[in-house]
C-alpha positions as CSV (number, residue, x, y, z in Angstrom):
1,X,71.8,85.7,136.0
2,X,74.4,85.5,138.3
3,X,78.3,86.7,137.9
4,X,79.5,83.1,137.4
5,X,76.8,82.6,134.4
6,X,77.8,85.9,132.9
7,X,81.6,85.0,133.0
8,X,80.9,81.6,131.3
9,X,78.8,83.2,128.9
10,X,81.7,85.7,128.1
11,X,84.0,82.5,127.7
12,X,81.5,81.0,125.3
13,X,81.1,84.1,123.4
14,X,84.9,84.3,123.2
15,X,85.2,80.6,121.8
16,X,82.6,81.3,119.2
17,X,84.3,84.6,118.1
18,X,87.5,82.4,116.9
19,X,85.4,81.0,114.0
20,X,84.2,83.5,111.3
21,X,81.2,85.7,112.5
22,X,79.0,83.9,110.0
23,X,79.3,80.2,111.5
24,X,76.5,78.8,113.0
25,X,76.6,76.5,115.9
26,X,74.4,73.8,117.3
27,X,73.7,72.7,120.8
28,X,76.5,69.8,120.6
29,X,79.0,72.2,119.0
30,X,78.4,74.5,121.9
31,X,78.9,72.0,124.6
32,X,82.2,71.2,122.9
33,X,83.5,74.7,123.2
34,X,83.0,74.6,126.9
35,X,84.6,71.6,128.6
36,X,82.6,70.2,131.5
37,X,79.7,72.2,131.0
38,X,76.0,70.6,130.8
39,X,73.4,71.3,128.7
40,X,71.6,73.4,131.3
41,X,74.8,75.5,131.8
42,X,74.9,76.2,128.0
43,X,71.2,77.2,128.0
44,X,72.0,79.7,130.9
45,X,74.8,81.0,128.6
46,X,73.2,81.3,125.6
47,X,70.1,83.1,127.2
48,X,72.5,85.6,128.7
49,X,74.0,86.2,125.4
50,X,70.5,86.6,124.0
51,X,69.4,89.0,126.4
52,X,72.6,91.1,125.9
53,X,71.8,91.0,122.5
54,X,75.3,89.3,121.6
55,X,73.7,86.1,120.1
56,X,71.0,85.3,117.5
57,X,68.9,82.3,116.9
58,X,67.9,80.6,113.8
59,X,66.5,77.5,112.4
60,X,68.6,75.4,109.8
61,X,67.0,71.8,108.8
62,X,64.9,71.7,112.0
63,X,67.6,72.4,114.1
64,X,68.2,75.4,116.5
65,X,71.5,77.2,115.6
66,X,73.3,80.0,117.4
67,X,75.3,82.7,115.7
68,X,77.2,85.5,117.7
69,X,76.6,89.2,117.1
70,X,79.5,91.5,116.9
71,X,80.0,93.9,119.9
72,X,79.5,97.0,117.3
73,X,76.1,95.3,116.1
74,X,75.3,94.5,119.9
75,X,75.5,98.2,120.6
76,X,73.6,99.3,117.6
77,X,70.5,96.8,118.8
78,X,70.6,98.1,122.6
79,X,69.7,101.5,121.2
80,X,66.6,100.5,119.1
81,X,63.1,99.8,119.8
82,X,61.4,96.3,119.4
83,X,59.8,97.2,116.3
84,X,63.2,98.9,115.2
85,X,65.1,95.8,116.0
86,X,62.7,93.4,114.3
87,X,62.9,95.7,111.0
88,X,66.9,95.7,111.3
89,X,67.1,91.9,111.7
90,X,65.0,91.2,108.3
91,X,67.0,93.7,106.5
92,X,70.3,92.3,108.0
93,X,69.4,89.0,106.9
94,X,69.0,90.2,103.2
95,X,72.8,90.7,102.9
96,X,74.2,92.4,99.7
97,X,71.0,91.9,97.8
98,X,69.0,94.1,100.1
99,X,65.0,93.6,100.8
100,X,61.9,95.0,98.9
101,X,59.8,97.3,100.9
102,X,56.8,95.3,100.2
103,X,58.4,92.0,101.7
104,X,59.5,93.9,104.6
105,X,56.2,95.1,105.4
106,X,54.7,91.5,105.1
107,X,57.3,90.1,107.4
108,X,57.1,92.6,110.2
109,X,53.3,93.1,110.0
110,X,53.3,96.9,111.2
111,X,51.3,99.7,110.7
112,X,52.6,101.9,107.9
113,X,52.8,104.9,110.2
114,X,55.1,102.9,112.7
115,X,57.0,101.4,109.8
116,X,57.9,104.6,108.3
117,X,59.0,106.3,111.5
118,X,61.1,103.2,112.4
119,X,62.8,103.2,108.8
120,X,63.6,106.8,109.1
121,X,65.1,106.5,112.5
122,X,67.2,103.6,111.3
123,X,68.5,105.6,108.3
124,X,69.1,108.8,110.3
125,X,71.3,106.7,112.5
126,X,73.2,105.2,109.3
127,X,72.2,101.8,110.4
128,X,70.1,101.2,107.0
129,X,70.1,102.6,103.8
130,X,67.7,103.0,100.6
131,X,68.9,102.0,97.4
132,X,67.5,101.5,93.8
133,X,67.5,98.4,91.6
134,X,68.9,99.1,88.1
135,X,66.2,97.0,86.6
136,X,63.4,97.8,88.5
137,X,64.3,101.5,89.6
138,X,60.8,102.1,91.0
139,X,61.3,99.6,94.0
140,X,62.5,100.5,97.2
141,X,65.2,98.3,98.4
142,X,66.8,98.5,102.1
143,X,70.0,97.4,103.2
144,X,72.6,97.7,106.0
145,X,74.3,101.0,105.8
146,X,77.8,99.7,105.8
147,X,77.3,96.9,102.9
148,X,78.2,97.4,99.3
149,X,75.2,96.3,96.9
150,X,75.8,93.4,94.6
151,X,76.3,93.8,90.9
152,X,72.6,92.4,90.5
153,X,71.4,95.5,92.5
154,X,73.7,98.3,91.0
155,X,74.3,96.8,87.5
156,X,78.0,96.7,87.9
157,X,80.9,99.1,87.4
158,X,78.9,100.2,83.8
159,X,76.2,102.1,85.9
160,X,76.4,105.4,87.3
161,X,73.3,106.6,89.6
162,X,71.4,103.9,88.0
163,X,72.0,105.0,84.7
164,X,74.1,103.3,81.9
165,X,77.3,105.2,81.8
166,X,78.0,105.0,78.0
167,X,81.0,107.7,77.8
168,X,82.5,105.6,80.5
169,X,82.2,102.4,78.6
170,X,83.4,104.1,75.4
171,X,86.7,105.4,77.2
172,X,87.1,101.9,78.5
173,X,86.3,100.3,75.2
174,X,88.9,102.6,73.4
175,X,91.7,102.1,76.0
176,X,91.3,98.3,75.9
177,X,91.4,98.3,71.9
178,X,94.6,100.6,71.9
179,X,96.3,98.4,74.4
180,X,95.5,95.2,72.2
181,X,96.5,96.9,69.3
182,X,100.1,97.9,70.4
183,X,100.6,94.4,71.2
184,X,99.2,93.3,67.8
185,X,101.1,95.6,65.5
186,X,104.0,97.2,66.8
187,X,104.3,100.3,64.6
188,X,100.6,101.1,63.7
189,X,100.5,103.6,66.5
190,X,104.0,105.0,66.6
191,X,105.6,107.9,64.7
192,X,106.5,107.5,61.3
193,X,110.3,106.8,60.6
194,X,112.0,107.0,57.5
195,X,114.4,104.1,58.0
196,X,111.6,101.8,58.9
197,X,110.1,99.4,56.6
198,X,107.1,101.3,55.1
199,X,104.9,97.7,54.8
200,X,103.3,97.3,58.1
201,X,105.7,95.5,60.7
202,X,103.5,92.7,62.3
203,X,104.6,89.9,64.5
204,X,105.4,86.4,62.7
205,X,102.7,83.5,63.1
206,X,104.3,82.1,65.7
207,X,104.5,85.0,68.0
208,X,102.9,84.3,71.7
209,X,103.1,87.9,73.2
210,X,99.5,89.2,72.5
211,X,97.5,90.8,75.3
212,X,96.0,88.5,77.6
213,X,92.8,89.1,79.8
214,X,94.7,89.6,83.2
215,X,97.2,92.1,81.5
216,X,94.7,94.3,80.4
217,X,92.8,94.2,83.5
218,X,96.2,94.8,85.4
219,X,96.7,97.8,83.1
220,X,93.3,99.4,83.6
221,X,93.4,99.1,87.3
222,X,97.2,99.9,87.8
223,X,96.7,103.0,86.1
224,X,93.3,104.2,87.8
225,X,91.8,104.5,84.5
226,X,88.6,103.4,86.0
227,X,87.6,105.1,89.3
228,X,85.9,101.5,90.3
229,X,88.3,98.3,90.3
230,X,87.5,96.4,87.4
231,X,87.4,92.7,87.3
232,X,88.5,89.9,84.5
233,X,84.7,89.5,83.7
234,X,84.0,93.3,83.3
235,X,87.1,93.5,80.8
236,X,86.1,90.1,79.1
237,X,82.7,91.6,78.4
238,X,84.5,94.8,76.8
239,X,86.6,92.4,74.7
240,X,83.3,90.7,73.6
241,X,81.9,94.1,72.4
242,X,85.2,94.8,70.6
243,X,85.1,91.5,68.9
244,X,81.3,91.9,67.8
245,X,82.7,95.4,66.5
246,X,85.5,93.5,64.3
247,X,88.0,95.4,66.3
248,X,89.9,92.4,67.8
249,X,89.6,88.6,67.6
250,X,90.5,85.8,69.9
251,X,94.0,84.2,69.3
252,X,93.4,80.4,68.2
253,X,94.4,78.1,70.7
254,X,95.1,80.4,73.8
255,X,92.3,81.2,76.4
256,X,91.4,84.8,76.9
257,X,94.1,86.2,74.6
258,X,93.4,88.7,71.9
259,X,94.8,90.5,69.0
260,X,93.6,93.6,67.0
261,X,92.3,93.0,63.4
262,X,94.1,95.2,60.7
263,X,90.7,96.7,59.5
264,X,89.9,97.8,63.1
265,X,93.2,99.6,63.0
266,X,92.5,101.2,59.7
267,X,88.9,102.2,60.7
268,X,90.2,103.9,63.6
269,X,92.8,106.2,61.6
270,X,96.2,104.3,62.3
271,X,98.4,102.2,60.2
272,X,98.3,104.8,57.3
273,X,101.3,106.8,58.6
274,X,103.7,105.7,55.6
275,X,101.4,106.1,52.9
276,X,100.1,109.4,53.9
277,X,103.4,110.9,55.5
278,X,105.9,112.7,53.4
279,X,109.0,111.1,55.3
280,X,109.7,108.1,52.8
281,X,112.8,107.8,50.8
282,X,112.4,107.4,46.8
283,X,113.2,103.9,46.8
284,X,110.4,103.4,49.6
285,X,108.0,105.4,48.0
286,X,108.4,103.2,44.6
287,X,108.1,100.2,46.9
288,X,104.6,101.4,48.5
289,X,103.6,102.3,44.9
290,X,104.2,99.0,43.7
291,X,102.3,97.2,46.7
292,X,99.2,99.8,45.8
293,X,99.2,98.7,42.1
294,X,99.3,94.9,42.9
295,X,96.5,95.3,45.8
296,X,93.0,93.9,45.0
297,X,89.9,95.5,46.0
298,X,88.2,93.5,49.3
299,X,84.6,93.9,50.5
300,X,86.1,93.4,53.9
301,X,88.4,96.3,53.7
302,X,86.3,99.4,53.8
303,X,88.8,101.8,52.7
304,X,90.1,99.9,49.6
305,X,89.1,101.0,46.2
306,X,89.1,98.8,42.8
307,X,92.3,99.1,40.9
308,X,92.0,101.1,37.7
309,X,94.5,98.8,36.1
310,X,92.7,95.6,36.7
311,X,90.7,94.5,33.5
312,X,86.9,95.2,33.5
313,X,86.1,91.3,33.1
314,X,88.0,90.6,36.1
315,X,85.8,92.8,38.2
316,X,82.7,91.7,39.8
317,X,79.8,94.2,41.2
318,X,77.3,93.6,43.7
319,X,73.7,94.0,42.6
320,X,73.3,97.0,44.9
321,X,76.1,98.9,43.0
322,X,74.7,98.1,39.9
323,X,71.2,99.3,40.7
324,X,72.7,102.7,42.1
């Protein structure tokens, strides 16, 4: 190719670079980028770029399309053998999902010795890396070195080294529950104060300041509670688990808004400060005792007991208790 052709090819490359790297161009679109160029001119330019590893060819709907290769990628390709370049191109095309070694072997059709040598060379140069699928850990998956695997591959933030991180999940669930609880029951988690109403201070029925999904996610990420940034979908999954455990519930009429259940607060050892503490004044103690005397047993309150003052005829026992 003469100097004039290379200059035109560089100009075409520059025009194509103004679009995102993933953009595919057909011949007509390339002609439109270079004013006054003929189809033969464009063919010479594209061949020049192909020879310099600055362009890729691909077929889309039975039409030849062209895509630029970045200068950095081009430098990598120029150092590779033909076999390495072929393997690298298939791995690159797999994106963040990666490609299974068996499929890669079928595509390149190389002898195992040559295949392993090329893969080892590409790994040593940090062009590619080997990863493991969470669902299928025995499979060897290859992807480009600078790519982050998709959640389908890694299992998302809840997995560490392909293992479910139960300790991390428990910690996040506790933090999320405490955050929601503090916005639901203002004094359940605070220190006991003798001047405060000993009955649990709850918000009125028309209260709208409950915890939203976005607020919870921002709280977790801003305080760096998780080493990896969690998304709204991640926190939504945590909230779904807390709902299943009867620790929180969704606020009716408000999307992705949550409030804690009182039973969940009691089960976690909170909300009993005024009954168990010794800071209440005499009038407050009498008020609490009166509440206890009027309280009826509920099968939905795991900490409740049958009031001794309730007539036996008014008490209904479950069959399992009678048999015991």
